[in-house]
C-alpha positions in Angstrom: 188.0 145.3 27.4 190.5 146.7 25.0 189.6 149.0 22.1 192.0 149.7 19.2 191.2 152.2 16.5 192.2 150.6 13.1 190.7 153.2 10.8 189.7 156.7 11.7 189.2 158.4 8.3 186.0 158.7 6.5 185.6 158.4 2.7 189.2 157.5 1.7 192.6 156.6 3.1 195.3 159.1 3.5 198.6 159.3 5.6 196.4 160.4 8.5 194.5 157.1 8.6 192.5 154.3 7.0 188.8 154.2 6.5 186.6 153.1 9.5 187.3 150.1 11.7 187.3 149.7 15.5 188.4 146.5 17.3 186.9 145.7 20.7 188.6 142.7 22.5 187.2 140.9 25.5 188.2 137.7 27.2 185.5 135.7 25.4 185.1 137.3 22.0 185.9 140.3 19.7 183.6 142.8 18.2 184.6 144.8 15.1 182.8 148.0 14.1 182.7 148.5 10.4 185.1 147.2 7.7 186.8 150.0 5.9 190.4 149.5 5.0 191.3 149.6 8.7 189.8 146.1 8.7 192.9 144.9 6.9 194.8 145.4 10.2 192.6 143.1 12.3 194.6 140.0 11.7 197.8 141.8 12.9 196.2 142.0 16.3 193.8 139.0 16.5 194.7 135.4 16.0 191.2 134.1 15.6 191.2 132.1 18.8 187.9 133.6 19.9 184.5 134.1 18.1 184.3 137.4 16.2 181.4 139.7 15.5 181.4 142.4 12.8 178.8 145.1 13.1 178.3 147.1 9.9 176.7 150.5 10.1 175.6 150.9 6.4 176.5 150.1 2.8 178.8 152.9 1.8 182.0 151.6 0.4 184.3 153.3 3.0 182.6 151.1 5.6 182.7 147.8 3.6 185.7 147.9 1.2 188.0 146.1 3.6 185.9 142.9 3.3 187.6 142.0 0.1 190.6 141.0 2.2 188.6 138.4 4.2 190.6 135.5 2.7 193.8 136.6 4.5 192.0 136.9 7.9 192.3 134.3 10.7 188.8 133.9 12.1 189.3 130.3 13.0 186.3 130.4 15.5 184.1 132.0 12.9 182.9 135.4 11.9 179.3 136.6 12.4 178.4 139.7 10.4 175.4 141.8 11.6 173.7 144.7 9.8 170.5 146.3 8.6 168.0 144.5 6.5 169.5 144.0 3.0 173.0 143.4 4.3 173.1 139.8 3.0 172.3 140.9 -0.5 174.6 143.8 -0.4 177.5 141.6 0.6 176.6 139.0 -2.0 176.8 141.8 -4.6 180.0 143.3 -3.3 181.8 140.0 -2.8 180.5 138.4 -6.0 183.0 136.6 -8.3 183.0 139.7 -10.5 184.6 141.8 -7.8 186.0 139.6 -5.1 185.8 136.2 -3.4 182.3 135.2 -2.3 181.7 134.5 1.4 180.9 130.9 0.6 184.5 130.4 -0.6 186.1 131.7 2.6 188.0 129.0 4.5 186.4 129.7 7.9 182.7 129.9 8.9 181.0 133.2 8.0 177.4 133.9 9.1 175.4 137.0 8.1 172.5 138.1 10.3 170.1 140.9 9.3 168.9 143.0 12.3 165.2 143.2 11.4 163.7 143.3 14.9 164.6 139.8 16.0 168.0 139.9 17.7 170.1 136.8 17.3 171.6 135.0 20.3 174.8 136.9 21.2 177.3 136.8 24.1 176.7 140.5 24.7 173.6 142.8 24.8 173.2 144.7 21.5 170.9 147.6 20.7 170.7 148.9 17.2 168.8 152.0 16.2 168.6 153.9 12.9 170.6 157.1 12.5 170.1 159.9 10.0 172.3 159.8 6.9 171.9 159.9 3.1 170.6 156.3 3.3 169.7 153.8 6.0 172.4 153.6 8.7 172.5 151.9 12.1 174.1 153.0 15.3 175.0 150.4 18.0 175.1 150.1 21.8 177.1 147.3 23.3 176.6 146.2 27.0 179.0 143.7 28.4 180.7 143.1 31.8 179.0 146.2 33.2 180.4 148.4 30.5 178.6 150.3 27.8 180.1 151.3 24.4 178.2 153.3 21.8 179.2 153.5 18.1 177.4 156.2 16.0 178.6 156.8 12.4 177.6 158.1 9.8 174.9 160.5 11.2 173.8 164.0 11.8 172.5 165.0 15.2 169.5 162.9 16.2 167.6 161.5 19.2 168.7 157.9 18.5 172.3 158.9 18.8 171.6 160.3 22.2 169.6 157.3 23.2 172.3 154.8 22.2 174.9 156.9 24.1 173.0 157.2 27.4 175.5 156.7 30.3 178.0 155.1 27.9 181.5 154.5 29.3 182.7 155.3 25.8 181.0 157.0 22.8 182.7 156.6 19.5 181.1 159.0 17.0 181.9 160.6 13.7 183.4 164.0 13.3 183.3 164.4 9.5 182.7 168.2 9.5 185.4 170.7 10.5 184.3 173.4 13.1 181.8 175.8 11.6 181.2 173.7 8.4 177.6 172.9 7.6 176.6 169.5 6.4 175.7 169.0 2.7 171.9 169.0 2.3 170.7 165.4 2.3 174.0 164.0 3.6 174.0 164.6 7.4 177.3 164.4 9.3 178.5 165.8 12.7 180.8 168.6 13.6 182.9 168.4 16.8 180.4 170.7 18.5 177.4 168.5 17.6 179.3 165.3 18.6 180.1 166.9 22.0 176.5 167.9 22.4 175.3 164.3 22.0 177.8 163.1 24.6 176.8 165.8 27.0 173.0 165.2 26.6 173.6 161.4 26.9 175.6 161.7 30.1 178.5 159.7 28.4 181.7 159.4 30.3 184.1 159.8 27.4 183.8 160.8 23.8 186.2 159.6 21.1 185.9 161.4 17.7 186.5 159.2 14.6 185.5 159.2 10.9 187.2 162.5 10.0 186.6 163.7 6.4 190.2 163.9 5.1 189.3 166.8 2.8 188.4 168.8 5.9 190.9 167.2 8.2 194.1 166.8 6.1 196.4 166.7 9.1 196.4 165.3 12.6 196.8 168.9 13.8 193.4 169.6 12.3 192.0 166.8 14.5 193.5 168.4 17.5 191.6 171.5 16.7 188.4 169.5 16.6 189.3 168.0 20.0 189.8 171.4 21.4 186.4 172.6 20.0 184.6 169.6 21.4 186.1 170.1 24.8 184.4 173.5 25.1 181.1 171.5 25.5 182.3 168.1 26.7 185.7 168.1 28.5 186.2 164.4 28.1 186.5 164.6 24.3 189.4 163.1 22.4 190.4 163.0 18.7 191.0 159.4 17.5 193.9 158.3 15.4 194.8 155.0 13.8 196.6 152.7 16.3 195.1 154.4 19.4 194.4 151.9 22.2 192.1 152.3 25.2 191.2 150.0 28.1 187.9 149.9 29.9 188.6 148.0 33.2 
């Protein structure tokens, strides 16, 4: 398994990074987590020779906006999009002719599946649980080839984030808040301390911090400070950056 971080900012792009997207490559398929502007880099790394699965956490634009570049992508074996109930209508609205190119006009097969309690047939084991945010949001747990990867953004601290991350080989979770900053009421997010606490409680093996709010983390040095803070609680904590690659053998 190879993991490449294509977008590690939250909210908007800056020189420190694009908005959220993570590419997971296996010998049989690829999984993409979220479709911020980091999604525009997928076809630089993937030639479409394997089936692709896109897991969307929620409907905020920084997690969807890259989808308007779908026509330039190379998903020759098809793209399956999965998300919470309502995702089909949300994508129809976002990619309507008023704003973009509809999915029905894309040159390769695109299938949208709503995760409403009936999991579709997939070549990997998928668990999806609700997180806490300003609106409905899903976190994901992938089990494949004896490896477990958890993806939790956007969220505040919650039991489901711990559940999804139990024993994970890698936990990717957000770090929107700078050390010591409180979340805005009604709009939960994580600080490096809270992210590390989730990893510790879950018994995860490695924590990768992503989804940095660029107003609170304007430089990569600021991310390094978050990494240092997280390591006080969970030593195997790392600050993500665009282009970072990891292998899970």
